[in-house]
N, C-alpha and C positions, 0 to 999 in steps of 0.2 A: 701873363698876369702882373698889371703894374701894382707899385706899394700900397695904394690905398686899399684894393683888394685883398692883399695879404694882410694888412691891418684889420681889415673887417672881418675876414676869415679867423683871425687869431682871437679878435674879440667874442665873434660867436662862441668858440670851442672855449674859452676862458670862464665865460657867462655859463655856458650848457654844463660843462664840468663841475662848477660849483654847484649849480642847481641839483645835479644829478647826486653829488655827494651828499647832500643834506636831506635828499629824500631817501636814498639808499640807507643812510644812518638811522632815520626815523623808523623804517621798515624792520632794521636789524634790531634796535630798541624794543620793538613790539614782537619780536619773535617770529617775524613774517618773510617769508622766502625774497632772497635778492637776486638770485641768478636767473637769467634770461627773462628778467622782467621789463628791462627797458632795452631800447636799440641804442646802439653804439653812438657816442657823440659825433664820429665821424660822418656817419650816415645822416645824422640830424644836420650837419654843417652844410652837407651836401645841397639839402633842400633849401635852406636859409641863403645860401649863396645864390640861388636862382629864384627865390620867391618874388622878389621885387619886381622882375620883369614879368612874370607870368601872372602877377596880379595886376599890372599895367593895363593888362586886356578887359579888365571889366571897367565900366565907365563909371565917372564918380557919382552919378544918380543913383546905381545900384549898389555900390558897395556898403553904404550905411544899412540894407536890409540884409546883407550876406552874413547873416548869424552864425552858419554852419560853417563857413570859410573861417571865421574866427577861432572857433571851437577845432577846425583843423589845424591851425596854426599853432594853438596851445597844445593840442595833442602832438604835434611834432616835436615841440620844444621839450615836452615831458618824455619823449623818447616812446610814445605809444602808438606806432604807426597804424597799427591795427584799428586803432579808435580812430586816428586822423583819416583812414580810408572809409570807414563807417560815416562820418561828419561829411567827407566829402559827396559821398553817395547820396546823402540826405539833400545836402544844397541843391545837387543836380536834379533830384526827383521833384524838389519844391518848386523849382524854377520851371522844370518841363511843365508840370501841373498848371503853372500859372499861364505859361504860353497856350495851352490848350484850352483853357477855360477863355481867354482874350481872343482865340480865334474863332472856333464855333464848335462848342462843346457837344452838340447832337451829332454833328458829322463825324467827330472824333470818335465818338461810341460806336456809331456805325460801322466806323473802318476798323477799330480796335477790338471789338469784341465779338467774336463768331457766334456765340450762343445766344438765339432769340430769347432763352428763358432768362439769360442773366441780364440780357440788354433792356429787358422790360422793365428792370430796376435800377437803370441808370436813366436819370432824367436831367438833374441839375448840376451845377458846379460841385456842391456838397457831395455828389455821389462818386466824385472821381476817385476818392480813397479806397473805394471798391474795386478798383482798377488795379491788377497787380503791376509790380515793375516792368516784367516781361511785355506785358499787354501795352503798357505806356510807353515805352520806347519802339516797339513794332507799330502802334497806331501813330506815334509821331512821325516816325519814318514813312508811312502810307500818306499822310496827309502833307508831308512836305516841311514839317519842323524839324527834321533831322536828316542829313543827308544819308546815302548808302553807306558809305566810309565812315561818317559818324557812328551809325546804327552799330556798325561792327566792332568799333573801339568800344562804344559804350556797353555793349555785350560783354566784352572781356572785362570791363571794369566790373559790371554787374556780378559776373562768374567769380572776381576775385574777392568781390565784397562779400559774397555768399559764402564762400570757402576757404579765405584768408584772414579776412578782418574778425573783428571781435563779436561779428554777427554769428560766427560759427566757431564753435571751440576747436583749436588746431595750434601748430607749432611752427607753422611756416613763417619765413621770415621775408620780410619786404624790403626794399633797397630804398635808398633815398633817391636816386634816379627815376625808379618806378613811380614813387609816390608825387614827384615834381612832374612827372610826364603825365601822370592820371589827371592832375589838377590841370595841367594844360588843355588836356584832352576835354575835359567837362566844360570849361571856359569855352574853347572854342567851337565846340560842337553844340551846345546847349545855352550855357549861360550867357554869352555874348553874341551867340549867332545871329546874323540879321537875317529875314525872311527872304527867300529867293523872290524872282520875280513871278515866276509860275505859281508859287503858293500865295503870293498877294493876289494876283488875278484870279484864283479859285476863290479866295475868300470875298472877293469883290462880286463874285457871280453868285455866290451863295446870298450874300445880303441883298442883291437885287432881285434874284429868284424869290425871294419872301416879301421884300416890299414893293416891289412895282408890279403893274400888269404888263406883261410881255405879249406883244401881237405877233402876228405870223410873220410879219416882216421883220419885227424885232428878233425874232427866232432865228431866222434865216443869216442875220448879221452876227449874232452872238454863235451861231454854229462856226464861224470862221475861227473863234477862240478854240474850239476843240481840235483844230487840225495842229495846234502847237503843242499838244499835251503828248507826252510819251505813253506807249502803251499801257503801264502800271499806273500812271496817273489818270489814265480814262477808265480803266478798269475799278480804280479806288472812287472816282467820282461818280461812276454809276451805281457802285454800293452805297455811295452817302445818298444819292438821288432816291435810290430804292428805300431807304431807311425813312427818308423826309416823307415819301408819297404813303407809305404804310402806318405812319404814325396818326394816332386819333386827332392830335392837335393841330394838325396841318390844316390851313385856310383853304377852301374851295378856289381862291385865286392862286395859290400856289401851286396847287394841282393843275388846274388849267395850263399855268404857265409850263409844267413839266409835259403836259399832253403835246404842247407844241415843240419842246426842246427834244425830247427824249429819241424822236427818231433819228434825228441828226446825229447823237451821241452813241444810239445803240450799233449804227454800222461801224463803228470802230473800235466796239469791245469785242475781246478776243473769245473764241469758243468756250474754253474751261471757265471763264468767267460768266459766261451766259449761263452756263450749266448751274451755276451755284444759284442764279435766281429762281429757278425750278425747284431746286431743294428747298429753299426757303419758305417757299409757298408750302412745299409739303410738309414742313416742320409746322407751320401754322395749323395746317388741317388736323395733322396727328395731335397737337398741342389743343385742339378744339378753340383756336383763337380765331373766332368767327370774324370780327371786324377786320383784323390783319389780312385773314386770308382772302377775304372778298377784296380789299385794298391790292392785295399781292397779285391777285388775278387781273385786275383792271390794269396795273402796271404791265403785265405781260401782253395784254390785249393791245395796249398802246403801242408796243413796240412789235407786234406779231411774234411774240415769243412763246406762243401757247404749247409749242411743240416742245418746249423744255422742261413742261411738267413731266415728273416722273409716273410711269404707269402704276408704280404700287408705293405704298409708303415705306418700304425696304429703304429705299435711298435717303430718306428722313431718319429713321432709326438708327441708320449706320452713322450718318453724320452727326446725331447726338452723340452717340457711343464714342465717336473719335474724339469730339471735343472735350467729353469729360475726361478721357484718358489725356489729352494734351495738356488740359487745366491740371490735373494730377501731376502729371511729369514736371510742370512748371513751377507747382508750389513746393512748399516745405514738406519735408519727411517725403520725398516722393519715392523713396525705394518702398516704405511700407504702404503708400496709397495708391501706387501703379498697379500691383498684381489684380486686384478685383476687378478694376476697370478695363486691364488686360484681357482677362478672362471673360469678362460681359461682352466684349466685342468679339473674340473667339467663337464663342458660344452662339452669337448672331450670324455670324459667317458660316459656320459649322450647318445651323438649323435652316439655313436659307440657299447656301451652296453657291451664291455668285454675288458678285459687287456690281451694282447697276453702272452703267456709262455715266451718267450724272455726278456720281461721287468717287468714280476710280481713282483720279488724280489725287485728290486730298485724301482717300484712304491708304494710297501708297506712299504718298510724302509723309503723312501721319506716323505710320509705321516705321517708315525710315528712321524719322526723327526721334523716336523713342529707342529705337534698336540702337542706334549710335551713342545713346546715352548723354546725360548733361554735361558729360567730361570729368565729372568726379568720382563716378564709380557704376557699377550695373547693379540694377533691380533685378536679381537672380530669379526670383518667383515670378516676375513677369516676362523675364527673357524667354522663357518655355513657350509661352503664348505666342511671342513675338517671331519667333523661329516657325513655329507651325503655320502661322498665317503667311508669312514671307515666303517660306517653301511652297505654298500653293500658288503663288504669282504664276500668271501666264506670260507668254512673251512679251505683250503689249506692257503689263504691269512692270515686268524685268528690265523693259527700257527706261521706262520712267522712273525707277528707283536708280539706275544708272545714272541717270541724267539728273539726280537730285542735287548733285553739286551746284547747280545753278541756281537753286533755290536761296535766296538771301538769308532765310533762318538756318538752313544747312551750311552755308558757306561760312557764317560766324561759327558754328558747331566745329567746324573743321580745323579752327585755330588751336583746338586742344589735341595733347596727343592720344587720348584715349579714343575721342571720337573719330581720328583719322584712322587708327587701328580697327575700329568697328566697322567704318567705311569700306576699308580694303577687304575687312572678311565679308561684306554685303557683296564686293565684287566678285569674289570667289564662289558665292552662292548663285549669283545671277548668270555667271559663265555657263554653268549647266541648263539655262533656260533659253538660251538664245543662239541662233544658228546663222543669222544674217553676216556674211563677211564684215560689213561696214561696223555693226555692232562690236563684235568680237574685237576688231581693230581698234575701236574706241576704248574698249576697256584696256586694251595693252597700253595704249597711248596714256591713258590715264594711271595705270600703275608704275609706267615708265616714266612720269613726268618727275622732274627734280626739284621743281620750286615748291612753295607752300600751297597744300591744297586748297586752302581757303582763299587763294588767288587765281583758282584754275579758271572760275567763272569769266574771268577780266582777260583772258588769253583769247585773240581774236581767231584763230583756228578752233578752239573749243567751241566758241560763242556760234561760228557758222553751222558746225555739226550740230549742235543743240538744237538751232532753228529749223534746220532741215528734217531732223528725226521728229522734232515736234509735230512740223506738219503732215506728215506721214502718219502719226499717230491720231490724229484729230480728222485729219480727211479720211483716212480709212477706218475711223471709228474704232 
């Protein structure tokens, strides 16, 4: 540290100490509490020592409209770190909403919102406020506005914002290093993040799809673009195109373009994602959405995918029940709101006695997500239902539950101690349901893994085993 840094640090400390003395004196005069109200000056100085370098990552055009960043700095100076975190999250959400709106709002809704009932009420940029924070960052990840690593960091900050900041009553402390690190993450992963080449190409593709007439020859040439997509990008693009095809305001020309393009993309969509298109058709039928059901059937006919239509409406009913449960789990006051939805799903499973193939993986992953909790506490009145359904898993479902660490949402949850504990508890329950030596060996390896559980999916050995087991699951049905 050179002499100028020392002088600057002493200046920060002197000014902040004087400011704090005046504030605390005023509080005392009014007979208000003064203990544990403000974060120590040393922690505030830590932020101010580093903030100039971090803020330099925001371009000059963007800074004048970053109001919540100004409030973040003011809250830091005041010693109100919980408020500072709240303002930082507000700035991040505001910027992400702008990016989504500028990208393709309909495509975003189609990927971010699972429920067709909720999706029907999302049409314009004004409706984006109806999308909760979890859906926003997950949808942003799916369409490429947020990287997978960025998603994991943002989900952690969202968790801290909900349970540590002034948005939720508590007495947890936040350090200066944490606060400045979160600011840097939000700036790097959202506020100043340039679009990836793949995301830009998908954006161009969507514009051309809706604007131009695509011939058979054009379609063959465009199909080369599909080869460069990852499996997840392929699945998400297919989901977005399904949404475009089934909307009433889609033009005949756009649908004709899709007729020519979809067969090339469908070959690259994985089995689990294909099942979901049949489920969506079933939900349209169950809800008596006749136009959407007709268009969904057309979509499946174009790709020769009618075999994915559920034999009964049971899959659609379970799909709706899972979405209702997950929405309650991700919302405010989830401990009170989860039990009735958990009981409704349990009753549905008990009455029908089986889980159709098309909804099997979503059912398992949904139950695992709510069972391992949101990291803050257990919804005890709902857990009885969760345990009852999990204990009825068959061997294939048990393997899916074990492999859930490979799911992006689950990987993010496994950053939290309580979620890690509940996942290990889940492994013990699944041990009783599997007999294959390879699966038992995988459980032992997970239990003995010394690194952070949320990074388990990044390990090459585990990746290979997950891929092999998933092939067995879907090839064997």
